[in-house]
C-alpha positions as CSV (number, residue, x, y, z in Angstrom):
1,T,-27.0,13.3,-18.8
2,S,-28.7,11.6,-21.7
3,G,-26.3,8.7,-21.2
4,I,-27.7,8.0,-17.8
5,L,-31.2,8.1,-19.2
6,W,-30.4,5.5,-21.9
7,V,-28.5,3.3,-19.5
8,T,-31.6,3.2,-17.4
9,F,-33.7,2.3,-20.4
10,T,-31.3,-0.3,-21.6
11,F,-31.1,-2.2,-18.3
12,A,-34.8,-2.0,-17.7
13,G,-35.4,-3.2,-21.2
14,T,-33.1,-6.1,-20.8
15,L,-34.9,-7.2,-17.6
16,G,-38.2,-6.9,-19.4
17,L,-37.0,-8.9,-22.4
18,N,-35.7,-11.6,-20.1
19,R,-38.9,-11.9,-18.2
20,S,-41.2,-11.7,-21.2
21,M,-39.9,-15.0,-22.6
22,A,-38.8,-16.7,-19.5
23,V,-42.3,-16.7,-17.8
24,E,-43.9,-18.3,-20.9
25,K,-41.1,-20.8,-21.2
26,D,-41.2,-21.9,-17.6
27,R,-45.0,-22.3,-17.6
28,G,-45.1,-24.1,-20.9
29,C,-47.1,-21.3,-22.6
30,L,-44.5,-20.8,-25.3
31,D,-45.1,-24.3,-26.5
32,G,-48.8,-23.6,-26.6
33,L,-48.2,-20.4,-28.6
34,L,-46.1,-22.2,-31.1
35,L,-48.8,-24.9,-31.5
36,A,-51.5,-22.3,-32.1
37,P,-52.8,-22.0,-35.6
38,V,-51.4,-18.5,-36.1
39,D,-48.5,-17.2,-38.1
40,R,-45.4,-17.1,-35.9
41,T,-44.6,-13.6,-37.0
42,A,-47.8,-12.6,-35.2
43,I,-46.3,-14.0,-32.1
44,Y,-43.1,-12.1,-32.7
45,F,-44.9,-8.8,-33.3
46,G,-47.1,-9.4,-30.2
47,K,-44.1,-10.0,-28.0
48,A,-42.3,-7.0,-29.5
49,L,-45.3,-4.8,-29.0
50,A,-45.6,-5.9,-25.4
51,N,-41.9,-5.2,-24.8
52,W,-42.1,-1.9,-26.5
53,I,-45.1,-0.8,-24.3
54,F,-43.1,-1.9,-21.3
55,M,-40.1,0.2,-22.3
56,L,-42.4,3.2,-22.9
57,A,-43.9,2.7,-19.5
58,V,-40.4,2.7,-18.0
59,A,-39.7,5.9,-19.8
60,A,-43.0,7.4,-18.5
61,I,-41.8,6.7,-15.0
62,V,-38.2,7.6,-15.4
63,L,-38.6,10.9,-17.3
64,P,-40.3,12.9,-14.5
65,V,-37.9,11.5,-11.9
66,Y,-34.9,12.3,-14.1
67,S,-36.3,15.8,-14.9
68,V,-36.6,16.6,-11.1
69,L,-33.3,15.1,-10.1
70,Y,-31.2,16.7,-12.9
71,N,-33.3,19.9,-13.3
72,V,-33.7,19.3,-17.0
73,N,-36.8,19.9,-19.1
74,L,-37.3,16.5,-20.7
75,F,-40.8,17.1,-22.1
76,N,-39.5,17.8,-25.6
77,P,-41.3,16.4,-28.7
78,G,-37.9,15.6,-30.3
79,L,-36.8,13.7,-27.2
80,L,-40.0,11.7,-27.3
81,L,-39.3,10.8,-31.0
82,V,-35.8,9.6,-30.0
83,I,-37.3,7.5,-27.2
84,L,-39.9,6.0,-29.5
85,L,-37.3,5.2,-32.2
86,G,-34.6,4.0,-29.8
87,S,-36.8,1.8,-27.8
88,E,-38.3,0.3,-31.0
89,G,-34.9,-0.6,-32.3
90,Y,-33.9,-2.1,-28.9
91,V,-37.0,-4.2,-28.7
92,A,-36.9,-5.3,-32.3
93,V,-33.6,-7.1,-31.9
94,G,-34.1,-7.8,-28.2
95,T,-37.3,-9.8,-28.8
96,L,-35.5,-12.0,-31.3
97,L,-32.5,-12.6,-29.1
98,A,-34.6,-13.2,-26.1
99,S,-36.5,-15.9,-28.0
100,M,-33.1,-17.5,-28.8
101,A,-31.7,-17.2,-25.3
102,V,-34.8,-18.6,-23.6
103,Q,-33.9,-22.1,-24.4
104,A,-30.6,-21.9,-22.5
105,R,-30.2,-22.6,-18.8
106,T,-28.2,-19.4,-18.4
107,R,-30.6,-17.2,-20.2
108,D,-30.4,-14.4,-17.7
109,I,-26.7,-14.0,-18.4
110,L,-26.8,-15.0,-22.1
111,L,-29.3,-12.3,-23.3
112,P,-27.2,-9.3,-22.2
113,I,-24.1,-10.9,-23.7
114,L,-25.9,-11.4,-27.1
115,L,-27.9,-8.1,-26.9
116,F,-25.5,-5.4,-25.9
117,P,-23.0,-5.6,-28.8
118,V,-25.9,-5.6,-31.3
119,V,-27.7,-2.6,-29.8
120,I,-24.6,-0.4,-29.4
121,P,-25.6,1.6,-32.6
122,V,-29.1,2.3,-31.2
123,V,-27.8,3.3,-27.8
124,V,-25.1,5.6,-29.2
125,A,-27.4,7.2,-31.7
126,A,-30.1,7.7,-29.0
127,V,-27.7,9.2,-26.5
128,K,-26.3,11.6,-29.1
129,A,-29.7,12.6,-30.4
130,S,-31.1,13.0,-26.9
131,G,-28.2,15.1,-25.8
132,N,-28.5,17.2,-28.9
133,F,-32.2,17.8,-28.3
134,L,-31.5,18.7,-24.7
135,A,-28.8,21.1,-25.7
136,G,-31.2,22.8,-28.1
137,L,-29.2,22.2,-31.2
138,E,-30.6,22.6,-34.7
139,M,-32.4,19.7,-36.4
140,I,-29.7,19.6,-39.1
141,E,-27.2,18.5,-36.4
142,I,-29.6,15.9,-35.0
143,Q,-30.8,14.5,-38.3
144,P,-27.9,12.0,-38.9
145,W,-28.6,10.3,-35.5
146,L,-32.3,10.1,-36.2
147,N,-31.5,8.7,-39.6
148,L,-29.4,6.0,-38.0
149,L,-32.2,5.1,-35.6
150,I,-34.7,4.9,-38.4
151,V,-32.5,2.7,-40.6
152,Y,-31.6,0.4,-37.7
153,D,-35.2,0.1,-36.8
154,V,-36.3,-0.8,-40.3
155,I,-33.4,-3.3,-40.9
156,F,-33.6,-5.1,-37.6
157,T,-37.4,-5.3,-37.6
158,A,-37.4,-6.8,-41.1
159,V,-34.6,-9.2,-40.2
160,S,-36.2,-10.3,-37.0
161,F,-39.6,-10.7,-38.8
162,M,-37.9,-13.0,-41.3
163,V,-35.8,-15.0,-38.9
164,F,-38.2,-15.4,-35.9
165,D,-39.9,-18.5,-37.4
166,A,-36.6,-20.4,-37.8
167,V,-35.4,-19.3,-34.3
168,V,-38.4,-20.6,-32.5
169,E,-38.4,-23.9,-34.5
170,E,-35.1,-24.9,-32.7
């Protein structure tokens, strides 16, 4: 059942990532942002934060519906931690790839092709950790999946932070 939850988050997140950059590109706002006298990493973190808030809003809508439909208590602090870590990792790499794909004519198709192979570790770890929390397993059994989420988040946030400037230059 946790797989269905994360598939919902993944597809909603992909739609949000696509729209977050496409609207600014189509209206010419992206060029204005790039010309602004601010560090481009601030633009990256602003976009990533907006996308993360969008994913958390989707989670806030989906969790009660999912809880009613599947008769599962999803209001678990551990599950909230997994959602926070999983969505952060997804958004960290997704924002970078969305900024790369926005230049292409086929950006709506290109982003999922680029994104899904890269976020497989996040989705697998989030599904496993969520399922383990819902099953009521001990923290010692869940910890490796949480560690994977934390390491992924740190690595891809740092890499995206360093590479974003060069990506938007192109």
